[in-house]
ZADORO-8109 format. One line per field, with one value per residue: residue number from 1; residue in one letter; z, x, y of N, C-alpha, C in turn. Coordinates in steps of 0.02 Angstrom, whole numbers. Atoms other than C-alpha are relative to their C-alpha. Layout:
N
n <- (NUM / ...) $
res <- (A / ...) $
n_zz <- (Z / ...) $
n_xx <- (X / ...) $
n_yy <- (Y / ...) $
ca_zz <- (Z / ...) $
ca_xx <- (X / ...) $
ca_yy <- (Y / ...) $
c_zz <- (Z / ...) $
c_xx <- (X / ...) $
c_yy <- (Y / ...) $
***
This chain:
68
n <- (1 / 2 / 3 / 4 / 5 / 6 / 7 / 8 / 9 / 10 / 11 / 12 / 13 / 14 / 15 / 16 / 17 / 18 / 19 / 20 / 21 / 22 / 23 / 24 / 25 / 26 / 27 / 28 / 29 / 30 / 31 / 32 / 33 / 34 / 35 / 36 / 37 / 38 / 39 / 40 / 41 / 42 / 43 / 44 / 45 / 46 / 47 / 48 / 49 / 50 / 51 / 52 / 53 / 54 / 55 / 56 / 57 / 58 / 59 / 60 / 61 / 62 / 63 / 64 / 65 / 66 / 67 / 68) $
res <- (X / X / X / X / X / X / X / X / X / X / X / X / X / X / X / X / X / X / X / X / X / X / X / X / X / X / X / X / X / X / X / X / X / X / X / X / X / X / X / X / X / X / X / X / X / X / X / X / X / X / X / X / X / X / X / X / X / X / X / X / X / X / X / X / X / X / X / X) $
n_zz <- (-32 / -74 / -31 / -59 / -50 / -62 / -39 / -16 / -46 / -50 / 34 / 14 / -64 / -18 / 47 / -7 / 63 / -3 / 66 / 17 / 69 / 41 / 5 / 5 / 62 / -7 / -46 / 36 / 48 / -38 / -23 / 58 / 13 / -53 / 9 / 68 / 37 / 45 / -30 / 5 / -7 / -72 / -36 / 1 / -45 / -69 / -13 / -7 / -61 / -57 / -2 / -20 / -71 / -39 / 4 / -28 / -10 / -12 / 64 / 41 / -28 / 18 / 73 / 9 / -22 / 48 / 64 / -4) $
n_xx <- (48 / 6 / -58 / -21 / 54 / -20 / -38 / 43 / 53 / 11 / 31 / 69 / 36 / 11 / 50 / 62 / 10 / -8 / -17 / 29 / -10 / 46 / -16 / -73 / -17 / 22 / -46 / -63 / 8 / 2 / -68 / -38 / 22 / -25 / -71 / -12 / -38 / 42 / 28 / -34 / -72 / -4 / -59 / 0 / 53 / -22 / -50 / 36 / 40 / -46 / -17 / 60 / 12 / -51 / 15 / 65 / 38 / 70 / 28 / 8 / 56 / 60 / 10 / 23 / 69 / 39 / 0 / 41) $
n_yy <- (-43 / 1 / 32 / -39 / -1 / 33 / -49 / -56 / 21 / -53 / -57 / 20 / -1 / -71 / -28 / 37 / 37 / 72 / 25 / 65 / 21 / -39 / -71 / -9 / -35 / -69 / -32 / -7 / -55 / -62 / -14 / -22 / -68 / -44 / -13 / -20 / 50 / 39 / 61 / 64 / -7 / 14 / -23 / -73 / -22 / 9 / -53 / -63 / 4 / -9 / -71 / -37 / 14 / -34 / -72 / -19 / 62 / -15 / -22 / 60 / 38 / -36 / 9 / 69 / 1 / -39 / 35 / 61) $
ca_zz <- (-373 / -187 / -152 / -19 / 75 / 202 / 258 / 281 / 410 / 538 / 413 / 360 / 543 / 576 / 423 / 476 / 315 / 313 / 164 / 83 / -78 / -143 / -107 / -125 / -306 / -266 / -118 / -227 / -360 / -229 / -158 / -332 / -357 / -191 / -233 / -419 / -486 / -634 / -580 / -559 / -538 / -369 / -323 / -376 / -281 / -122 / -134 / -156 / -14 / 106 / 60 / 79 / 248 / 309 / 253 / 310 / 378 / 438 / 269 / 182 / 299 / 268 / 79 / 91 / 190 / 68 / -84 / -22) $
ca_xx <- (88 / 76 / 251 / 272 / 107 / 190 / 296 / 145 / 40 / 61 / 13 / -142 / -191 / -169 / -276 / -408 / -385 / -412 / -327 / -421 / -410 / -555 / -485 / -297 / -291 / -392 / -280 / -127 / -194 / -230 / -54 / 22 / -81 / -27 / 157 / 139 / 212 / 143 / 31 / 112 / 288 / 314 / 493 / 481 / 319 / 394 / 542 / 422 / 310 / 458 / 508 / 330 / 310 / 474 / 420 / 239 / 169 / 7 / -21 / 4 / -119 / -248 / -223 / -247 / -408 / -472 / -426 / -521) $
ca_yy <- (-429 / -389 / -454 / -319 / -348 / -462 / -313 / -201 / -295 / -156 / -21 / -117 / -138 / 49 / 87 / -37 / -135 / -321 / -400 / -543 / -640 / -537 / -363 / -390 / -328 / -171 / -130 / -157 / -37 / 96 / 81 / 95 / 253 / 328 / 310 / 345 / 184 / 88 / -56 / -226 / -156 / -237 / -197 / -15 / 2 / -69 / 51 / 197 / 137 / 127 / 305 / 369 / 284 / 358 / 533 / 530 / 367 / 446 / 529 / 362 / 277 / 414 / 401 / 213 / 234 / 364 / 261 / 111) $
c_zz <- (75 / 35 / 64 / 56 / 66 / 46 / 27 / 48 / 49 / -31 / -15 / 64 / 21 / -43 / 7 / -62 / 12 / -71 / -9 / -73 / -47 / -9 / -11 / -62 / 4 / 47 / -35 / -49 / 36 / 23 / -58 / -17 / 50 / -13 / -72 / -41 / -42 / 33 / -21 / 1 / 74 / 35 / 1 / 47 / 72 / 19 / 13 / 64 / 61 / 8 / 26 / 74 / 44 / 3 / 39 / 7 / 8 / -64 / -46 / 24 / -18 / -74 / -15 / 20 / -51 / -66 / -1 / 18) $
c_xx <- (0 / 59 / 21 / -53 / 22 / 39 / -45 / -57 / -18 / -36 / -73 / -42 / -16 / -53 / -67 / -18 / 13 / 10 / -30 / 16 / -40 / 22 / 74 / 19 / -20 / 46 / 66 / -4 / -1 / 71 / 44 / -17 / 27 / 73 / 18 / 43 / -48 / -21 / 38 / 76 / 16 / 61 / 5 / -52 / 23 / 52 / -35 / -42 / 44 / 19 / -59 / -15 / 51 / -14 / -63 / -45 / -75 / -35 / -12 / -60 / -66 / -16 / -26 / -74 / -46 / -7 / -44 / -71) $
c_yy <- (-12 / -33 / 35 / -1 / -31 / 47 / 55 / -17 / 55 / 60 / -16 / 1 / 72 / 32 / -34 / -40 / -74 / -26 / -70 / -16 / 45 / 73 / 15 / 42 / 74 / 39 / 14 / 59 / 68 / 19 / 24 / 73 / 50 / 19 / 18 / -46 / -41 / -66 / -62 / 5 / -5 / 30 / 76 / 28 / -6 / 52 / 67 / 1 / 12 / 74 / 41 / -10 / 37 / 75 / 18 / -62 / 14 / 23 / -59 / -39 / 34 / -8 / -70 / -6 / 34 / -36 / -61 / 18) $
***
């Protein structure tokens, strides 16, 4: 779980999201939902996140804000 979070520091900053021990799981579930990958499938999620960010970074950030 959350194996890709270390690569997303800049995205979290842009979204105004502060990752903590308490909210990490909720953020992870929201991200899985945004990219449409089954929860806890880390490597597939990271691949999908990279594609989504390349296509529409601002849309991803907005979806993250909305989901949280």
